[in-house]
All heavy atoms as a GROMACS GRO file, in nm:
protein
  620
    1MET      N    1   4.526   3.971  10.071
    1MET     CA    2   4.620   4.061  10.132
    1MET      C    3   4.760   4.040  10.074
    1MET      O    4   4.832   4.136  10.054
    1MET     CB    5   4.619   4.040  10.283
    1MET     CG    6   4.700   4.140  10.358
    1MET     SD    7   4.642   4.305  10.336
    1MET     CE    8   4.600   4.350  10.498
    2LYS      N    9   4.796   3.915  10.048
    2LYS     CA   10   4.928   3.887   9.991
    2LYS      C   11   4.939   3.940   9.849
    2LYS      O   12   5.046   3.984   9.808
    2LYS     CB   13   4.956   3.737   9.993
    2LYS     CG   14   4.978   3.682  10.130
    2LYS     CD   15   5.011   3.534  10.125
    2LYS     CE   16   5.030   3.480  10.264
    2LYS     NZ   17   5.064   3.337  10.263
    3LYS      N   18   4.827   3.938   9.776
    3LYS     CA   19   4.830   3.989   9.639
    3LYS      C   20   4.854   4.140   9.638
    3LYS      O   21   4.927   4.191   9.553
    3LYS     CB   22   4.700   3.957   9.566
    3LYS     CG   23   4.681   3.810   9.538
    3LYS     CD   24   4.552   3.784   9.466
    3LYS     CE   25   4.533   3.635   9.444
    3LYS     NZ   26   4.408   3.607   9.372
    4VAL      N   27   4.795   4.211   9.733
    4VAL     CA   28   4.814   4.356   9.741
    4VAL      C   29   4.959   4.388   9.776
    4VAL      O   30   5.020   4.476   9.717
    4VAL     CB   31   4.717   4.417   9.845
    4VAL    CG1   32   4.746   4.564   9.866
    4VAL    CG2   33   4.574   4.397   9.802
    5ALA      N   34   5.015   4.312   9.871
    5ALA     CA   35   5.154   4.334   9.909
    5ALA      C   36   5.248   4.304   9.793
    5ALA      O   37   5.344   4.378   9.769
    5ALA     CB   38   5.189   4.248  10.030
    6LEU      N   39   5.220   4.198   9.720
    6LEU     CA   40   5.302   4.164   9.604
    6LEU      C   41   5.291   4.270   9.495
    6LEU      O   42   5.391   4.309   9.434
    6LEU     CB   43   5.260   4.027   9.549
    6LEU     CG   44   5.343   3.972   9.434
    6LEU    CD1   45   5.487   3.954   9.476
    6LEU    CD2   46   5.285   3.841   9.386
    7LEU      N   47   5.170   4.321   9.474
    7LEU     CA   48   5.150   4.425   9.373
    7LEU      C   49   5.224   4.554   9.412
    7LEU      O   50   5.289   4.616   9.328
    7LEU     CB   51   5.001   4.452   9.356
    7LEU     CG   52   4.964   4.558   9.253
    7LEU    CD1   53   5.002   4.511   9.114
    7LEU    CD2   54   4.817   4.589   9.260
    8LEU      N   55   5.215   4.593   9.538
    8LEU     CA   56   5.285   4.712   9.584
    8LEU      C   57   5.436   4.696   9.576
    8LEU      O   58   5.507   4.789   9.538
    8LEU     CB   59   5.244   4.747   9.726
    8LEU     CG   60   5.103   4.802   9.744
    8LEU    CD1   61   5.071   4.820   9.891
    8LEU    CD2   62   5.088   4.932   9.669
    9THR      N   63   5.486   4.579   9.609
    9THR     CA   64   5.630   4.553   9.600
    9THR      C   65   5.677   4.558   9.455
    9THR      O   66   5.782   4.616   9.425
    9THR     CB   67   5.664   4.416   9.662
    9THR    OG1   68   5.617   4.415   9.798
    9THR    CG2   69   5.812   4.390   9.659
   10ALA      N   70   5.600   4.500   9.364
   10ALA     CA   71   5.636   4.504   9.223
   10ALA      C   72   5.632   4.646   9.168
   10ALA      O   73   5.720   4.687   9.092
   10ALA     CB   74   5.542   4.414   9.143
   11ALA      N   75   5.532   4.724   9.209
   11ALA     CA   76   5.522   4.863   9.163
   11ALA      C   77   5.640   4.945   9.215
   11ALA      O   78   5.698   5.025   9.140
   11ALA     CB   79   5.390   4.924   9.208
   12LEU      N   80   5.678   4.926   9.341
   12LEU     CA   81   5.792   4.998   9.397
   12LEU      C   82   5.921   4.956   9.327
   12LEU      O   83   6.006   5.040   9.296
   12LEU     CB   84   5.802   4.973   9.547
   12LEU     CG   85   5.917   5.043   9.618
   12LEU    CD1   86   5.902   5.194   9.606
   12LEU    CD2   87   5.924   5.000   9.762
   13GLY      N   88   5.938   4.828   9.301
   13GLY     CA   89   6.056   4.780   9.229
   13GLY      C   90   6.064   4.838   9.089
   13GLY      O   91   6.171   4.880   9.044
   14PHE      N   92   5.951   4.842   9.020
   14PHE     CA   93   5.949   4.900   8.886
   14PHE      C   94   5.984   5.048   8.890
   14PHE      O   95   6.059   5.098   8.807
   14PHE     CB   96   5.811   4.880   8.822
   14PHE     CG   97   5.800   4.941   8.686
   14PHE    CD1   98   5.862   4.882   8.576
   14PHE    CD2   99   5.729   5.058   8.667
   14PHE    CE1  100   5.852   4.939   8.450
   14PHE    CE2  101   5.719   5.116   8.542
   14PHE     CZ  102   5.781   5.056   8.433
   15LEU      N  103   5.932   5.119   8.989
   15LEU     CA  104   5.961   5.261   9.004
   15LEU      C  105   6.109   5.284   9.030
   15LEU      O  106   6.171   5.373   8.970
   15LEU     CB  107   5.877   5.320   9.117
   15LEU     CG  108   5.902   5.468   9.148
   15LEU    CD1  109   5.849   5.554   9.034
   15LEU    CD2  110   5.836   5.505   9.277
   16LEU      N  111   6.167   5.206   9.118
   16LEU     CA  112   6.309   5.222   9.150
   16LEU      C  113   6.398   5.187   9.031
   16LEU      O  114   6.502   5.250   9.010
   16LEU     CB  115   6.346   5.138   9.272
   16LEU     CG  116   6.289   5.186   9.404
   16LEU    CD1  117   6.323   5.087   9.515
   16LEU    CD2  118   6.339   5.324   9.439
   17LEU      N  119   6.360   5.087   8.954
   17LEU     CA  120   6.440   5.049   8.838
   17LEU      C  121   6.427   5.148   8.723
   17LEU      O  122   6.516   5.158   8.638
   17LEU     CB  123   6.402   4.908   8.790
   17LEU     CG  124   6.444   4.795   8.883
   17LEU    CD1  125   6.390   4.662   8.832
   17LEU    CD2  126   6.594   4.790   8.895
   18SER      N  127   6.317   5.224   8.719
   18SER     CA  128   6.299   5.319   8.611
   18SER      C  129   6.365   5.454   8.637
   18SER      O  130   6.370   5.538   8.548
   18SER     CB  131   6.149   5.340   8.585
   18SER     OG  132   6.089   5.405   8.695
   19LEU      N  133   6.417   5.477   8.758
   19LEU     CA  134   6.482   5.603   8.790
   19LEU      C  135   6.618   5.611   8.723
   19LEU      O  136   6.686   5.511   8.705
   19LEU     CB  137   6.500   5.617   8.941
   19LEU     CG  138   6.373   5.630   9.024
   19LEU    CD1  139   6.408   5.631   9.172
   19LEU    CD2  140   6.299   5.756   8.987
   20THR      N  141   6.657   5.732   8.687
   20THR     CA  142   6.792   5.753   8.634
   20THR      C  143   6.881   5.796   8.750
   20THR      O  144   6.843   5.881   8.831
   20THR     CB  145   6.793   5.862   8.526
   20THR    OG1  146   6.744   5.983   8.582
   20THR    CG2  147   6.707   5.821   8.408
   21TYR      N  148   6.995   5.736   8.758
   21TYR     CA  149   7.085   5.764   8.869
   21TYR      C  150   7.204   5.850   8.826
   21TYR      O  151   7.306   5.852   8.893
   21TYR     CB  152   7.134   5.633   8.930
   21TYR     CG  153   7.023   5.558   8.998
   21TYR    CD1  154   6.962   5.450   8.937
   21TYR    CD2  155   6.979   5.597   9.123
   21TYR    CE1  156   6.859   5.382   8.999
   21TYR    CE2  157   6.876   5.530   9.186
   21TYR     CZ  158   6.818   5.422   9.123
   21TYR     OH  159   6.716   5.356   9.185
   22SER      N  160   7.190   5.921   8.716
   22SER     CA  161   7.299   6.010   8.674
   22SER      C  162   7.288   6.142   8.751
   22SER      O  163   7.178   6.189   8.779
   22SER     CB  164   7.289   6.036   8.524
   22SER     OG  165   7.166   6.098   8.493
   23PRO      N  166   7.401   6.199   8.787
   23PRO     CA  167   7.396   6.323   8.863
   23PRO      C  168   7.343   6.438   8.778
   23PRO      O  169   7.369   6.444   8.659
   23PRO     CB  170   7.542   6.347   8.904
   23PRO     CG  171   7.622   6.271   8.806
   23PRO     CD  172   7.537   6.155   8.762
   24PRO      N  173   7.270   6.529   8.838
   24PRO     CA  174   7.219   6.643   8.762
   24PRO      C  175   7.333   6.738   8.725
   24PRO      O  176   7.437   6.741   8.790
   24PRO     CB  177   7.122   6.710   8.858
   24PRO     CG  178   7.169   6.670   8.993
   24PRO     CD  179   7.228   6.533   8.977
   25TYR      N  180   7.312   6.814   8.621
   25TYR     CA  181   7.415   6.908   8.577
   25TYR      C  182   7.433   7.020   8.679
   25TYR      O  183   7.543   7.060   8.708
   25TYR     CB  184   7.381   6.965   8.440
   25TYR     CG  185   7.388   6.861   8.332
   25TYR    CD1  186   7.273   6.811   8.274
   25TYR    CD2  187   7.510   6.810   8.292
   25TYR    CE1  188   7.280   6.713   8.176
   25TYR    CE2  189   7.518   6.712   8.195
   25TYR     CZ  190   7.402   6.664   8.137
   25TYR     OH  191   7.410   6.568   8.042
   26GLU      N  192   7.324   7.072   8.729
   26GLU     CA  193   7.332   7.172   8.834
   26GLU      C  194   7.232   7.133   8.942
   26GLU      O  195   7.119   7.100   8.915
   26GLU     CB  196   7.298   7.311   8.780
   26GLU     CG  197   7.405   7.367   8.692
   26GLU     CD  198   7.384   7.514   8.664
   26GLU    OE1  199   7.322   7.582   8.749
   26GLU    OE2  200   7.428   7.559   8.561
   27GLY      N  201   7.276   7.137   9.064
   27GLY     CA  202   7.188   7.100   9.172
   27GLY      C  203   7.205   7.192   9.289
   27GLY      O  204   7.250   7.307   9.276
   28SER      N  205   7.170   7.143   9.406
   28SER     CA  206   7.175   7.227   9.525
   28SER      C  207   7.318   7.265   9.561
   28SER      O  208   7.343   7.374   9.612
   28SER     CB  209   7.109   7.156   9.641
   28SER     OG  210   7.176   7.035   9.669
   29TYR      N  211   7.414   7.177   9.532
   29TYR     CA  212   7.553   7.209   9.563
   29TYR      C  213   7.599   7.333   9.488
   29TYR      O  214   7.659   7.424   9.545
   29TYR     CB  215   7.644   7.091   9.532
   29TYR     CG  216   7.790   7.121   9.556
   29TYR    CD1  217   7.840   7.125   9.686
   29TYR    CD2  218   7.876   7.149   9.452
   29TYR    CE1  219   7.972   7.155   9.710
   29TYR    CE2  220   8.009   7.178   9.475
   29TYR     CZ  221   8.057   7.181   9.604
   29TYR     OH  222   8.188   7.212   9.628
   30THR      N  223   7.567   7.339   9.360
   30THR     CA  224   7.605   7.455   9.278
   30THR      C  225   7.539   7.581   9.331
   30THR      O  226   7.601   7.687   9.338
   30THR     CB  227   7.565   7.432   9.132
   30THR    OG1  228   7.621   7.309   9.088
   30THR    CG2  229   7.613   7.544   9.044
   31TYR      N  230   7.413   7.571   9.371
   31TYR     CA  231   7.342   7.686   9.426
   31TYR      C  232   7.407   7.733   9.554
   31TYR      O  233   7.431   7.853   9.574
   31TYR     CB  234   7.195   7.653   9.451
   31TYR     CG  235   7.122   7.765   9.519
   31TYR    CD1  236   7.081   7.876   9.447
   31TYR    CD2  237   7.096   7.760   9.655
   31TYR    CE1  238   7.016   7.981   9.510
   31TYR    CE2  239   7.032   7.864   9.718
   31TYR     CZ  240   6.991   7.974   9.646
   31TYR     OH  241   6.928   8.078   9.707
   32TYR      N  242   7.437   7.642   9.645
   32TYR     CA  243   7.496   7.681   9.773
   32TYR      C  244   7.635   7.742   9.755
   32TYR      O  245   7.670   7.836   9.824
   32TYR     CB  246   7.504   7.563   9.869
   32TYR     CG  247   7.374   7.536   9.940
   32TYR    CD1  248   7.308   7.417   9.924
   32TYR    CD2  249   7.320   7.630  10.024
   32TYR    CE1  250   7.189   7.392   9.989
   32TYR    CE2  251   7.201   7.606  10.091
   32TYR     CZ  252   7.137   7.487  10.072
   32TYR     OH  253   7.020   7.464  10.138
   33VAL      N  254   7.712   7.688   9.663
   33VAL     CA  255   7.846   7.742   9.643
   33VAL      C  256   7.840   7.884   9.588
   33VAL      O  257   7.918   7.971   9.628
   33VAL     CB  258   7.928   7.650   9.549
   33VAL    CG1  259   8.056   7.716   9.503
   33VAL    CG2  260   7.960   7.520   9.622
   34SER      N  261   7.745   7.912   9.500
   34SER     CA  262   7.739   8.044   9.438
   34SER      C  263   7.656   8.146   9.518
   34SER      O  264   7.672   8.265   9.499
   34SER     CB  265   7.684   8.033   9.296
   34SER     OG  266   7.555   7.977   9.298
   35HIS      N  267   7.568   8.102   9.608
   35HIS     CA  268   7.481   8.194   9.681
   35HIS      C  269   7.483   8.172   9.832
   35HIS      O  270   7.386   8.201   9.901
   35HIS     CB  271   7.335   8.179   9.633
   35HIS     CG  272   7.315   8.208   9.490
   35HIS    ND1  273   7.314   8.109   9.395
   35HIS    CD2  274   7.298   8.325   9.424
   35HIS    CE1  275   7.294   8.163   9.277
   35HIS    NE2  276   7.285   8.294   9.291
   36TRP      N  277   7.590   8.124   9.889
   36TRP     CA  278   7.587   8.086  10.029
   36TRP      C  279   7.578   8.205  10.123
   36TRP      O  280   7.536   8.190  10.237
   36TRP     CB  281   7.704   7.996  10.064
   36TRP     CG  282   7.839   8.061  10.058
   36TRP    CD1  283   7.914   8.080   9.946
   36TRP    CD2  284   7.914   8.114  10.166
   36TRP    NE1  285   8.030   8.142   9.979
   36TRP    CE2  286   8.034   8.163  10.114
   36TRP    CE3  287   7.890   8.123  10.302
   36TRP    CZ2  288   8.130   8.221  10.192
   36TRP    CZ3  289   7.987   8.182  10.380
   36TRP    CH2  290   8.105   8.230  10.326
   37GLU      N  291   7.610   8.326  10.078
   37GLU     CA  292   7.596   8.443  10.164
   37GLU      C  293   7.449   8.478  10.187
   37GLU      O  294   7.414   8.538  10.288
   37GLU     CB  295   7.668   8.565  10.104
   37GLU     CG  296   7.818   8.550  10.098
   37GLU     CD  297   7.866   8.493   9.966
   37GLU    OE1  298   7.783   8.470   9.877
   37GLU    OE2  299   7.987   8.471   9.954
   38GLU      N  300   7.362   8.444  10.094
   38GLU     CA  301   7.220   8.477  10.104
   38GLU      C  302   7.150   8.402  10.218
   38GLU      O  303   7.046   8.444  10.265
   38GLU     CB  304   7.147   8.446   9.973
   38GLU     CG  305   7.191   8.531   9.857
   38GLU     CD  306   7.123   8.490   9.728
   38GLU    OE1  307   7.034   8.402   9.733
   38GLU    OE2  308   7.159   8.545   9.624
   39ILE      N  309   7.206   8.290  10.258
   39ILE     CA  310   7.142   8.208  10.361
   39ILE      C  311   7.158   8.272  10.499
   39ILE      O  312   7.076   8.255  10.587
   39ILE     CB  313   7.199   8.065  10.357
   39ILE    CG1  314   7.167   8.004  10.222
   39ILE    CG2  315   7.143   7.979  10.468
   39ILE    CD1  316   7.233   7.875  10.195
   40GLY      N  317   7.262   8.350  10.516
   40GLY     CA  318   7.283   8.420  10.643
   40GLY      C  319   7.371   8.345  10.740
   40GLY      O  320   7.378   8.380  10.857
   41VAL      N  321   7.438   8.243  10.694
   41VAL     CA  322   7.530   8.166  10.777
   41VAL      C  323   7.670   8.191  10.725
   41VAL      O  324   7.695   8.180  10.604
   41VAL     CB  325   7.495   8.015  10.773
   41VAL    CG1  326   7.590   7.935  10.858
   41VAL    CG2  327   7.352   7.993  10.818
   42PRO      N  328   7.766   8.227  10.811
   42PRO     CA  329   7.897   8.267  10.762
   42PRO      C  330   7.985   8.155  10.707
   42PRO      O  331   8.085   8.181  10.643
   42PRO     CB  332   7.963   8.330  10.885
   42PRO     CG  333   7.895   8.267  11.001
   42PRO     CD  334   7.755   8.241  10.955
   43ASN      N  335   7.948   8.032  10.727
   43ASN     CA  336   8.030   7.919  10.684
   43ASN      C  337   7.954   7.839  10.579
   43ASN      O  338   7.835   7.811  10.595
   43ASN     CB  339   8.060   7.831  10.806
   43ASN     CG  340   8.156   7.719  10.776
   43ASN    OD1  341   8.185   7.689  10.661
   43ASN    ND2  342   8.206   7.656  10.881
   44LEU      N  343   8.020   7.798  10.471
   44LEU     CA  344   7.954   7.724  10.364
   44LEU      C  345   7.900   7.590  10.412
   44LEU      O  346   7.787   7.552  10.380
   44LEU     CB  347   8.050   7.703  10.246
   44LEU     CG  348   7.998   7.620  10.130
   44LEU    CD1  349   7.877   7.686  10.067
   44LEU    CD2  350   8.105   7.597  10.026
   45VAL      N  351   7.977   7.518  10.490
   45VAL     CA  352   7.933   7.387  10.540
   45VAL      C  353   7.811   7.403  10.630
   45VAL      O  354   7.712   7.329  10.620
   45VAL     CB  355   8.047   7.314  10.613
   45VAL    CG1  356   7.998   7.185  10.675
   45VAL    CG2  357   8.162   7.286  10.519
   46SER      N  358   7.814   7.501  10.717
   46SER     CA  359   7.699   7.527  10.804
   46SER      C  360   7.577   7.570  10.725
   46SER      O  361   7.464   7.537  10.760
   46SER     CB  362   7.733   7.635  10.907
   46SER     OG  363   7.838   7.591  10.989
   47ALA      N  364   7.598   7.644  10.616
   47ALA     CA  365   7.486   7.687  10.532
   47ALA      C  366   7.419   7.566  10.467
   47ALA      O  367   7.296   7.560  10.460
   47ALA     CB  368   7.536   7.783  10.424
   48ILE      N  369   7.497   7.471  10.421
   48ILE     CA  370   7.440   7.350  10.360
   48ILE      C  371   7.364   7.269  10.465
   48ILE      O  372   7.252   7.223  10.442
   48ILE     CB  373   7.550   7.266  10.294
   48ILE    CG1  374   7.605   7.341  10.172
   48ILE    CG2  375   7.497   7.129  10.252
   48ILE    CD1  376   7.726   7.278  10.110
   49LEU      N  377   7.422   7.254  10.583
   49LEU     CA  378   7.354   7.179  10.689
   49LEU      C  379   7.227   7.248  10.734
   49LEU      O  380   7.125   7.183  10.759
   49LEU     CB  381   7.449   7.158  10.808
   49LEU     CG  382   7.564   7.062  10.783
   49LEU    CD1  383   7.655   7.058  10.905
   49LEU    CD2  384   7.515   6.923  10.749
   50ALA      N  385   7.230   7.381  10.747
   50ALA     CA  386   7.111   7.455  10.789
   50ALA      C  387   7.002   7.448  10.683
   50ALA      O  388   6.884   7.442  10.714
   50ALA     CB  389   7.147   7.600  10.817
   51GLY      N  390   7.040   7.445  10.557
   51GLY     CA  391   6.942   7.438  10.449
   51GLY      C  392   6.874   7.304  10.439
   51GLY      O  393   6.758   7.295  10.399
   52TRP      N  394   6.942   7.197  10.475
   52TRP     CA  395   6.885   7.062  10.461
   52TRP      C  396   6.833   7.005  10.591
   52TRP      O  397   6.782   6.894  10.596
   52TRP     CB  398   6.989   6.968  10.402
   52TRP     CG  399   7.008   6.993  10.257
   52TRP    CD1  400   7.106   7.067  10.200
   52TRP    CD2  401   6.925   6.948  10.150
   52TRP    NE1  402   7.090   7.071  10.065
   52TRP    CE2  403   6.979   6.998  10.030
   52TRP    CE3  404   6.810   6.871  10.144
   52TRP    CZ2  405   6.923   6.974   9.908
   52TRP    CZ3  406   6.754   6.845  10.021
   52TRP    CH2  407   6.810   6.896   9.905
   53ARG      N  408   6.844   7.079  10.701
   53ARG     CA  409   6.803   7.026  10.832
   53ARG      C  410   6.654   6.993  10.837
   53ARG      O  411   6.613   6.893  10.896
   53ARG     CB  412   6.839   7.125  10.941
   53ARG     CG  413   6.796   7.077  11.078
   53ARG     CD  414   6.853   7.161  11.187
   53ARG     NE  415   6.992   7.121  11.204
   53ARG     CZ  416   7.082   7.194  11.264
   53ARG    NH1  417   7.050   7.310  11.314
   53ARG    NH2  418   7.205   7.151  11.277
   54ALA      N  419   6.571   7.075  10.774
   54ALA     CA  420   6.426   7.049  10.777
   54ALA      C  421   6.392   6.920  10.705
   54ALA      O  422   6.310   6.840  10.752
   54ALA     CB  423   6.351   7.165  10.714
   55TYR      N  424   6.456   6.895  10.589
   55TYR     CA  425   6.430   6.771  10.516
   55TYR      C  426   6.477   6.650  10.595
   55TYR      O  427   6.411   6.546  10.597
   55TYR     CB  428   6.500   6.773  10.380
   55TYR     CG  429   6.446   6.877  10.287
   55TYR    CD1  430   6.527   6.980  10.241
   55TYR    CD2  431   6.314   6.874  10.246
   55TYR    CE1  432   6.478   7.076  10.156
   55TYR    CE2  433   6.264   6.971  10.161
   55TYR     CZ  434   6.346   7.071  10.116
   55TYR     OH  435   6.298   7.166  10.033
   56ASP      N  436   6.591   6.662  10.661
   56ASP     CA  437   6.644   6.552  10.740
   56ASP      C  438   6.551   6.520  10.858
   56ASP      O  439   6.520   6.404  10.884
   56ASP     CB  440   6.783   6.588  10.790
   56ASP     CG  441   6.850   6.475  10.865
   56ASP    OD1  442   6.843   6.361  10.815
   56ASP    OD2  443   6.906   6.500  10.972
   57SER      N  444   6.505   6.624  10.926
   57SER     CA  445   6.415   6.603  11.040
   57SER      C  446   6.282   6.543  10.996
   57SER      O  447   6.226   6.456  11.064
   57SER     CB  448   6.390   6.734  11.114
   57SER     OG  449   6.510   6.782  11.167
   58LEU      N  450   6.230   6.588  10.882
   58LEU     CA  451   6.106   6.533  10.830
   58LEU      C  452   6.123   6.385  10.796
   58LEU      O  453   6.035   6.303  10.824
   58LEU     CB  454   6.060   6.611  10.707
   58LEU     CG  455   5.931   6.565  10.642
   58LEU    CD1  456   5.813   6.584  10.738
   58LEU    CD2  457   5.906   6.642  10.514
   59GLY      N  458   6.235   6.349  10.737
   59GLY     CA  459   6.261   6.209  10.705
   59GLY      C  460   6.271   6.123  10.829
   59GLY      O  461   6.217   6.011  10.834
   60GLU      N  462   6.338   6.173  10.931
   60GLU     CA  463   6.351   6.097  11.056
   60GLU      C  464   6.215   6.079  11.124
   60GLU      O  465   6.185   5.971  11.175
   60GLU     CB  466   6.448   6.167  11.150
   60GLU     CG  467   6.591   6.160  11.105
   60GLU     CD  468   6.684   6.243  11.191
   60GLU    OE1  469   6.635   6.306  11.287
   60GLU    OE2  470   6.804   6.244  11.162
   61ALA      N  471   6.133   6.184  11.123
   61ALA     CA  472   6.001   6.174  11.185
   61ALA      C  473   5.913   6.076  11.108
   61ALA      O  474   5.839   5.997  11.169
   61ALA     CB  475   5.935   6.311  11.190
   62SER      N  476   5.922   6.076  10.975
   62SER     CA  477   5.844   5.982  10.894
   62SER      C  478   5.887   5.838  10.921
   62SER      O  479   5.804   5.748  10.932
   62SER     CB  480   5.860   6.013  10.746
   62SER     OG  481   5.818   6.142  10.718
   63LEU      N  482   6.016   5.817  10.932
   63LEU     CA  483   6.068   5.683  10.959
   63LEU      C  484   6.023   5.634  11.096
   63LEU      O  485   5.980   5.519  11.111
   63LEU     CB  486   6.221   5.684  10.951
   63LEU     CG  487   6.290   5.552  10.972
   63LEU    CD1  488   6.253   5.456  10.859
   63LEU    CD2  489   6.439   5.570  10.978
   64LEU      N  490   6.030   5.721  11.196
   64LEU     CA  491   5.986   5.682  11.331
   64LEU      C  492   5.836   5.652  11.334
   64LEU      O  493   5.794   5.553  11.393
   64LEU     CB  494   6.020   5.793  11.430
   64LEU     CG  495   5.983   5.767  11.576
   64LEU    CD1  496   6.060   5.646  11.628
   64LEU    CD2  497   6.012   5.889  11.660
   65PHE      N  498   5.755   5.735  11.268
   65PHE     CA  499   5.611   5.711  11.263
   65PHE      C  500   5.580   5.579  11.194
   65PHE      O  501   5.495   5.502  11.239
   65PHE     CB  502   5.542   5.827  11.191
   65PHE     CG  503   5.394   5.806  11.175
   65PHE    CD1  504   5.309   5.823  11.282
   65PHE    CD2  505   5.342   5.770  11.052
   65PHE    CE1  506   5.173   5.803  11.268
   65PHE    CE2  507   5.206   5.750  11.037
   65PHE     CZ  508   5.121   5.766  11.144
   66THR      N  509   5.649   5.550  11.084
   66THR     CA  510   5.627   5.425  11.012
   66THR      C  511   5.665   5.305  11.098
   66THR      O  512   5.594   5.203  11.100
   66THR     CB  513   5.708   5.424  10.882
   66THR    OG1  514   5.673   5.540  10.805
   66THR    CG2  515   5.682   5.300  10.800
   67ALA      N  516   5.776   5.315  11.171
   67ALA     CA  517   5.819   5.204  11.256
   67ALA      C  518   5.719   5.180  11.370
   67ALA      O  519   5.682   5.065  11.398
   67ALA     CB  520   5.956   5.233  11.314
   68VAL      N  521   5.672   5.286  11.434
   68VAL     CA  522   5.575   5.272  11.543
   68VAL      C  523   5.444   5.214  11.491
   68VAL      O  524   5.384   5.124  11.553
   68VAL     CB  525   5.552   5.408  11.613
   68VAL    CG1  526   5.433   5.402  11.706
   68VAL    CG2  527   5.676   5.449  11.689
   69THR      N  528   5.398   5.262  11.376
   69THR     CA  529   5.274   5.210  11.317
   69THR      C  530   5.289   5.062  11.280
   69THR      O  531   5.199   4.982  11.302
   69THR     CB  532   5.236   5.292  11.192
   69THR    OG1  533   5.225   5.429  11.229
   69THR    CG2  534   5.105   5.245  11.133
   70GLY      N  535   5.404   5.026  11.226
   70GLY     CA  536   5.429   4.887  11.190
   70GLY      C  537   5.427   4.795  11.311
   70GLY      O  538   5.368   4.686  11.307
   71PHE      N  539   5.491   4.836  11.420
   71PHE     CA  540   5.490   4.755  11.541
   71PHE      C  541   5.350   4.746  11.600
   71PHE      O  542   5.310   4.642  11.652
   71PHE     CB  543   5.589   4.809  11.646
   71PHE     CG  544   5.729   4.763  11.624
   71PHE    CD1  545   5.828   4.854  11.593
   71PHE    CD2  546   5.762   4.630  11.633
   71PHE    CE1  547   5.957   4.813  11.573
   71PHE    CE2  548   5.890   4.586  11.612
   71PHE     CZ  549   5.989   4.680  11.581
   72TYR      N  550   5.276   4.854  11.595
   72TYR     CA  551   5.138   4.854  11.645
   72TYR      C  552   5.052   4.754  11.569
   72TYR      O  553   4.978   4.675  11.628
   72TYR     CB  554   5.081   4.995  11.636
   72TYR     CG  555   4.941   5.009  11.688
   72TYR    CD1  556   4.916   5.011  11.824
   72TYR    CD2  557   4.834   5.020  11.602
   72TYR    CE1  558   4.789   5.025  11.875
   72TYR    CE2  559   4.704   5.033  11.649
   72TYR     CZ  560   4.683   5.036  11.786
   72TYR     OH  561   4.557   5.048  11.833
   73ILE      N  562   5.067   4.755  11.436
   73ILE     CA  563   4.990   4.661  11.353
   73ILE      C  564   5.040   4.519  11.375
   73ILE      O  565   4.960   4.426  11.384
   73ILE     CB  566   5.000   4.702  11.204
   73ILE    CG1  567   4.923   4.832  11.182
   73ILE    CG2  568   4.948   4.592  11.114
   73ILE    CD1  569   4.943   4.892  11.044
   74LEU      N  570   5.170   4.502  11.387
   74LEU     CA  571   5.228   4.370  11.406
   74LEU      C  572   5.184   4.307  11.538
   74LEU      O  573   5.157   4.187  11.545
   74LEU     CB  574   5.381   4.380  11.404
   74LEU     CG  575   5.458   4.250  11.411
   74LEU    CD1  576   5.434   4.167  11.286
   74LEU    CD2  577   5.606   4.277  11.427
   75LEU      N  578   5.169   4.389  11.641
   75LEU     CA  579   5.127   4.336  11.770
   75LEU      C  580   4.977   4.320  11.785
   75LEU      O  581   4.929   4.277  11.888
   75LEU     CB  582   5.181   4.428  11.883
   75LEU     CG  583   5.332   4.430  11.896
   75LEU    CD1  584   5.372   4.531  12.003
   75LEU    CD2  585   5.387   4.294  11.929
   76GLY      N  586   4.902   4.357  11.683
   76GLY     CA  587   4.759   4.331  11.684
   76GLY      C  588   4.673   4.449  11.722
   76GLY      O  589   4.554   4.432  11.745
   77GLY      N  590   4.726   4.567  11.732
   77GLY     CA  591   4.644   4.684  11.764
   77GLY      C  592   4.600   4.685  11.909
   77GLY      O  593   4.663   4.626  11.996
   78LYS      N  594   4.488   4.750  11.934
   78LYS     CA  595   4.436   4.761  12.071
   78LYS      C  596   4.380   4.626  12.118
   78LYS      O  597   4.313   4.557  12.045
   78LYS     CB  598   4.324   4.865  12.077
   78LYS     CG  599   4.371   5.004  12.084
   78LYS     CD  600   4.252   5.096  12.109
   78LYS     CE  601   4.298   5.235  12.135
   78LYS     NZ  602   4.186   5.326  12.157
   79LYS      N  603   4.407   4.599  12.242
   79LYS     CA  604   4.348   4.479  12.304
   79LYS      C  605   4.215   4.520  12.366
   79LYS      O  606   4.203   4.624  12.427
   79LYS     CB  607   4.440   4.424  12.413
   79LYS     CG  608   4.578   4.388  12.363
   79LYS     CD  609   4.574   4.259  12.287
   79LYS     CE  610   4.718   4.225  12.247
   79LYS     NZ  611   4.726   4.119  12.155
   80LYS      N  612   4.115   4.437  12.350
   80LYS     CA  613   3.983   4.467  12.407
   80LYS      C  614   3.964   4.398  12.540
   80LYS      O  615   4.019   4.305  12.575
   80LYS     CB  616   3.874   4.423  12.310
   80LYS     CG  617   3.874   4.510  12.186
   80LYS     CD  618   3.758   4.471  12.099
   80LYS     CE  619   3.756   4.560  11.976
   80LYS     NZ  620   3.647   4.530  11.890
   0.00000   0.00000   0.00000
């Protein structure tokens, strides 16, 4: 079990170190600035928040599910 955890940790570390952290030339900010009327929200800041709300909620739900699953496993699962 420790070998699997070590292998997964090393793979995640390698993946994170291989990422490029340079900003993209054009991204979502450029899109929102040039097309913010298409979203249907009259304010640019609100348009950006409304566009990313689904991703934010999905991330929070994933984090909560992972934390609950981790505590469940840590406490030993179901008691018989």
